[in-house]
C-alpha positions in Angstrom: 127.9 82.4 99.1 127.0 86.1 98.7 123.9 85.0 96.7 122.9 82.9 99.6 123.3 85.8 102.0 121.2 87.9 99.7 118.5 85.2 99.9 118.6 85.2 103.7 118.3 88.9 104.0 116.2 89.5 101.0 112.5 90.6 101.0 109.5 88.5 100.6 108.1 87.9 97.0 104.6 87.7 96.6 103.8 87.5 92.8 105.5 87.5 89.6 103.5 89.4 86.9 103.1 87.9 83.5 105.2 89.5 80.5 102.7 91.0 78.2 102.6 92.2 74.4 104.4 95.3 74.3 101.7 97.0 71.8 99.1 97.0 74.5 101.4 99.3 76.8 100.4 102.8 77.0 102.6 105.7 76.0 105.5 105.8 78.7 106.7 108.4 80.8 110.4 109.1 81.1 112.3 107.9 84.1 109.2 106.3 85.7 109.1 102.6 86.9 107.8 100.8 83.6 105.0 98.3 83.8 104.1 95.6 81.4 100.8 95.1 79.5 97.9 93.4 80.9 97.7 89.6 80.5 95.0 87.8 78.4 94.6 85.4 81.2 93.5 85.6 84.8 95.4 87.9 87.1 95.2 85.9 90.0 97.2 82.8 89.0 100.7 84.2 88.9 101.7 84.2 92.6 104.9 83.2 93.3 105.4 79.5 94.4 107.9 79.0 97.1 109.6 75.7 97.7 108.3 73.8 100.9 111.3 75.0 103.1 110.7 78.6 102.3 107.1 78.3 102.7 107.0 76.7 106.1 109.5 79.0 107.3 107.7 82.0 106.2 104.5 80.8 108.1 106.6 80.4 111.2 108.2 84.1 110.8 104.8 85.4 109.9 103.1 84.0 113.1 106.0 85.3 115.2 105.4 88.7 113.7 101.6 88.6 114.6 102.3 87.4 118.2 104.8 90.3 118.5 102.3 92.5 117.2 99.8 91.4 119.8 102.4 91.5 122.6 103.1 95.2 121.7 99.7 96.4 121.9 98.9 94.4 125.0 102.3 95.3 126.8 101.0 97.9 129.2 98.6 95.7 130.6 101.0 92.9 130.6 103.4 95.2 132.4 101.1 96.0 134.9 99.9 92.5 135.6 103.5 91.2 136.0 104.1 94.1 138.5 101.1 93.2 140.5 102.1 89.6 140.7 105.7 90.5 141.5 107.1 88.9 138.4 109.5 91.8 137.7 111.9 91.1 140.4 115.5 90.4 138.9 115.4 86.8 140.1 112.3 86.4 137.6 113.4 88.8 134.9 116.9 87.0 134.5 115.5 83.5 133.4 112.9 85.3 131.2 115.7 87.1 129.3 117.2 83.5 128.8 114.1 82.3 127.2 113.9 85.3 125.0 117.4 85.0 123.8 116.7 81.4 123.0 113.6 82.2 121.2 115.4 84.9 119.0 118.0 82.4 118.1 115.6 79.9 117.0 113.7 82.5 114.8 117.3 83.3 113.4 117.9 79.9 112.3 114.2 79.7 110.8 115.1 82.9 108.8 118.4 81.0 107.6 116.3 78.1 106.6 114.0 80.3 104.8 117.3 81.8 102.9 118.3 78.3 101.9 114.9 77.6 100.4 114.8 80.9 98.3 118.6 79.8 97.2 117.2 76.7 95.8 114.4 78.4 93.9 115.7 79.7 90.6 112.6 82.3 90.3 113.8 83.9 93.6 117.5 83.9 92.6 116.5 85.7 89.4 114.3 88.1 91.5 117.2 89.0 94.0 119.6 89.5 91.2 117.5 92.1 89.4 116.8 93.8 92.8 120.4 94.0 93.4 121.1 95.4 89.9 118.5 98.0 90.2 119.8 99.0 93.5 123.4 99.4 91.9 122.0 101.3 88.6 118.2 102.5 88.4 118.4 102.3 84.6 114.8 102.1 82.8 115.6 98.6 81.8 116.4 97.5 85.2 113.4 99.0 86.5 111.1 97.5 83.9 112.3 94.2 84.9 111.7 95.0 88.6 108.2 95.9 87.8 107.5 92.5 87.1 107.4 91.6 90.6 105.6 92.3 93.7 107.5 92.0 96.9 107.9 93.7 100.4 108.0 97.3 99.4 110.6 98.3 102.0 113.2 96.8 99.6 111.8 98.9 96.4 114.3 101.6 95.4 113.4 105.2 95.6 112.1 106.7 92.3 111.6 110.3 93.5 113.0 112.5 96.1 111.2 115.4 97.6 114.3 117.7 96.8 114.4 116.7 93.2 112.7 119.6 91.7 115.4 122.1 90.8 112.8 124.8 92.2 113.2 123.2 95.5 116.8 123.2 95.7 117.0 126.9 94.7 114.1 128.3 96.7 114.3 128.9 100.6 110.5 128.7 100.7 109.9 125.3 100.3 109.5 122.5 102.6 112.3 121.9 105.1 113.1 118.4 106.7 110.7 119.5 109.4 107.8 119.4 107.1 105.5 121.5 104.8 103.5 124.5 106.3 100.2 123.8 108.4 97.6 126.1 109.5 98.2 126.1 113.4 95.3 126.5 115.7 95.1 129.9 117.7 95.8 129.6 121.5 93.0 128.7 123.4 93.7 131.7 125.9 94.9 134.6 123.8 96.5 137.3 125.7 97.8 135.4 128.6 101.4 135.7 129.2 103.2 132.5 128.5 105.5 132.2 131.8 107.5 129.4 133.0 104.6 129.0 136.0 101.8 128.8 133.3 104.0 126.1 131.3 104.6 124.0 134.3 100.9 124.1 134.9 100.2 123.0 131.5 102.8 120.4 131.1 100.5 117.4 133.0 97.8 118.4 130.4 100.3 118.4 127.4 101.8 115.0 128.4 98.4 113.4 128.8 97.3 114.6 125.3 100.6 113.5 123.8 100.0 110.1 125.2 96.3 109.8 124.1 97.1 110.9 120.7 100.2 108.4 120.1 98.5 105.7 121.4 94.7 105.3 121.4 93.7 108.5 119.4 96.0 107.7 116.3 94.9 104.2 115.9 91.0 105.3 116.3 91.5 107.9 113.7 93.6 105.8 111.2 92.6 102.2 111.9 94.3 101.3 108.5 97.6 101.7 110.2 97.1 98.7 112.5 99.4 96.0 111.6 97.0 93.4 112.6 94.3 94.7 110.1 97.0 95.2 107.3 98.1 91.6 107.9 94.2 90.3 107.5 93.7 92.5 104.3 97.0 91.5 102.7 95.4 88.9 100.1 92.6 91.6 99.3 95.5 94.3 98.7 97.8 91.9 96.6 94.7 91.2 94.2 94.0 94.8 94.1 97.5 95.7 93.1 97.5 92.8 90.5 94.5 94.2 88.9 95.9 97.7 88.8 99.3 96.7 87.2 98.1 93.7 85.0 94.6 95.1 83.7 95.3 98.8 84.1 98.9 98.9 83.1 99.8 100.5 86.7 103.2 101.7 87.5 104.4 101.7 91.0 106.7 103.9 92.6 108.4 104.7 96.0 108.5 108.7 96.8 110.8 109.8 99.6 108.9 112.8 101.6 110.8 115.5 103.5 110.2 113.8 106.8 111.9 110.6 105.6 108.8 108.7 105.1 108.7 106.5 101.9 105.3 106.9 100.1 103.8 103.9 98.2 102.1 105.1 95.0 100.3 103.6 91.9 100.0 105.5 88.5 97.8 104.7 85.7 98.6 106.8 82.6 95.7 107.3 80.2 97.2 110.1 78.1 98.0 107.6 75.0 94.2 106.6 74.8 91.5 108.2 72.6 89.6 109.7 75.5 90.0 113.1 76.3 89.5 113.1 80.0 93.0 110.8 80.2 94.8 114.1 79.8 93.6 115.0 83.3 95.3 113.5 86.3 93.2 112.6 89.4 95.2 112.3 92.7 93.0 110.1 95.1 93.3 110.6 98.8 91.8 107.5 100.7 90.0 107.3 103.8 91.2 106.3 107.5 91.1 102.4 106.5 91.5 102.8 102.6 94.2 101.7 100.5 94.6 102.6 96.7 94.7 99.0 95.9 91.0 98.7 96.8 90.0 102.3 97.3 88.4 105.0 95.5 90.9 104.9 92.5 88.5 102.9 90.6 85.9 105.9 90.3 88.2 107.9 88.0 89.5 104.9 86.3 86.3 103.9 85.2 85.6 107.3 83.9 88.6 107.2 81.7 91.0 109.5 83.7 94.7 109.3 84.5 94.8 108.3 88.1 97.7 108.6 90.9 96.8 106.7 94.2 98.8 106.7 97.2 98.8 105.2 100.5 98.8 107.1 103.9 102.1 107.1 105.9 101.9 103.6 108.0 99.6 102.0 105.4 100.5 98.9 103.5 103.9 99.9 101.7 104.2 103.3 103.2 106.3 104.2 106.2 105.7 106.4 109.2 102.6 107.1 111.2 99.5 109.1 109.8 99.6 112.3 111.9 98.6 115.7 110.0 102.1 116.8 109.7 103.2 113.5 108.1 100.2 113.5 105.9 100.7 117.1 104.4 104.5 116.0 103.9 103.3 112.9 101.8 100.5 114.8 99.7 103.2 117.4 98.8 105.8 115.0 97.4 102.9 113.1 95.7 101.9 116.5 94.0 105.5 117.2 93.1 105.9 113.8 91.8 102.8 114.4 89.5 104.2 117.7 88.2 108.0 117.2 87.9 108.2 113.5 87.1 104.9 112.3 85.6 104.7 115.8 83.5 101.3 117.2 84.4 100.5 120.7 84.8 98.7 122.0 88.2 95.7 122.9 85.9 95.4 119.5 84.7 95.2 118.0 88.1 92.1 117.0 90.0 92.1 116.3 93.6 89.7 113.4 94.8 89.3 112.6 98.4 87.1 110.3 100.2 86.2 110.8 104.0 89.4 111.7 106.0 91.2 111.9 102.9 89.8 115.6 102.7 92.5 116.7 104.9 95.1 116.2 102.5 93.0 117.2 99.7 92.1 120.5 101.1 95.9 121.0 102.2 97.0 120.2 98.6 94.3 122.8 97.1 95.5 125.4 99.6 99.2 124.9 98.8 98.8 124.5 95.0 95.8 126.9 94.2 96.2 126.4 90.5 95.0 122.8 90.6 91.9 122.2 88.2 89.2 121.2 91.0 88.5 119.6 94.3 86.1 116.8 94.9 85.3 115.9 98.7 83.2 112.8 99.0 81.8 112.1 102.6 84.2 114.6 104.1 83.7 117.0 107.1 84.6 120.6 108.3 86.7 119.7 111.4 87.5 116.9 113.6 86.7 117.9 117.0 82.7 117.8 116.9 83.3 114.0 115.5 85.8 113.2 118.3 83.3 114.6 120.9 80.8 112.4 119.6 82.4 109.0 120.4 84.2 110.0 123.6 82.7 110.6 127.2 81.1 114.2 127.9 83.6 114.3 130.9 86.5 114.1 128.5 85.6 117.1 126.4 88.5 119.2 127.5 91.2 116.4 127.0 89.7 115.5 123.6 89.5 119.2 122.3 93.2 119.9 123.5 94.5 116.4 122.2 92.8 117.2 118.6 94.0 120.5 118.3 97.4 120.0 119.3 98.1 116.7 117.6 95.2 115.6 115.2 94.1 118.9 113.9 92.1 117.9 110.7 90.9 121.5 109.8 89.5 120.6 106.5 87.2 123.6 106.1 89.8 126.4 107.1 92.1 125.0 104.5 89.5 124.8 101.8 88.6 128.2 102.4 92.0 129.3 101.2 91.3 127.7 97.9 89.4 129.7 95.2 88.9 127.2 92.6 86.0 124.6 91.7 84.8 122.7 94.5 82.5 119.3 94.4 81.1 118.3 97.8 79.2 114.9 97.9 77.2 114.2 101.0 75.8 110.6 101.9 72.3 110.5 103.1 73.0 107.7 105.7 76.5 108.5 106.9 77.4 107.0 110.3 80.7 108.4 110.4 80.5 112.2 110.1 77.1 112.8 111.5 77.1 113.9 115.2 73.4 112.1 116.1 72.3 109.1 114.1 72.8 108.5 110.3 69.4 109.2 109.6 69.6 112.6 110.8 70.9 114.4 107.9 70.9 117.8 109.6 73.9 116.8 111.9 76.3 115.7 108.9 79.2 117.6 109.1 79.5 118.1 105.5 76.7 120.7 105.9 79.1 122.7 108.0 81.7 122.4 105.5 79.6 123.7 102.8 78.4 126.6 105.0 81.8 127.7 105.8 82.8 127.5 102.2 79.9 129.6 101.1 80.1 132.3 103.9 84.0 132.7 103.1 83.4 133.1 99.5 
């Protein structure tokens, strides 16, 4: 009976990786999730095959999840419409709550049927047994067996904690649960007394900025965090992850950041190969709709480097929302994982970023000045000019205030705190970081990033 309950409450299983020859595995790193060697056959023919009951129940629950997501995003308009039509009275709300309760009971029944379908499948029963054993005892053998499965990452055990390095426990200067240190923007009106009256006057603007940043602004800036987009990209992400694990011997790990967010990472170790560049680790920072499964990690992989990819908070397996503080917290635990668990020295680490990933890359360079180099591809100096480009001129004050207070991606300011080698790659027809038209290369904000860096140095 306990196993049946585990099947009802267990995570969704996507794929079972093939067992592979041990001689093709690279040199392992102690205490990291161990992967298996790449298969000789295709990577895409080992998807977990659920029984009919589980398959149909999963489809119903997935459809309900999509409808819930659509309802969530459209709820302000729906409430406004219902209020105008007078449907929010008590006499109308009570019957609606009965319908909602009945629907929830039906969905709970569907979830139980899915659990029964899983319970009758020996593959799922074996998987849930390994998962439970790994949660009880995270031995290297249990982790090795768990690495053969691709499943809902929320149930993956934590592999590395932000407080794990002994230096963090002994030092008071490290990050707290509030987060790592960021460069804060200067006050707009310096020297003005911050009296109670001034605070009251600013309160409506601050509330408006907060609402804009946490609703429209964040989703425009990081569209990859939108659930519906992730749902549409799920097959592609699963294929990309299978390629990294089965063909590149990638090892997946969950890192716990200081803000409580869980960060999904993938590490490909090339130190055991004959290529000298394999001794260098490239940490990849993806764009605003990028995922390590299909992102810029392919570039250093093709060049023979060891690679550590990670997903932004709120992207795929990572939890949280991608605000600047959360982004920096995530980057901090990724770098700590590379140094203290994977065994790379800071001087052997290269930070490579695409587009908006330049924020976390420049933060890492500023906070870890001993890293070998920083590569910024199609990145920019500051978010404010780009935000003003896509918003009406009448919103200039609101946009500037919102970005500075909640979405302050000050790449140039952070990069100027780093004294090591920097490579900037500018695209000739970049429609994202130009302030006029893609063909106008003079309006590319990569130019401003370079100028500010040269002026500082």
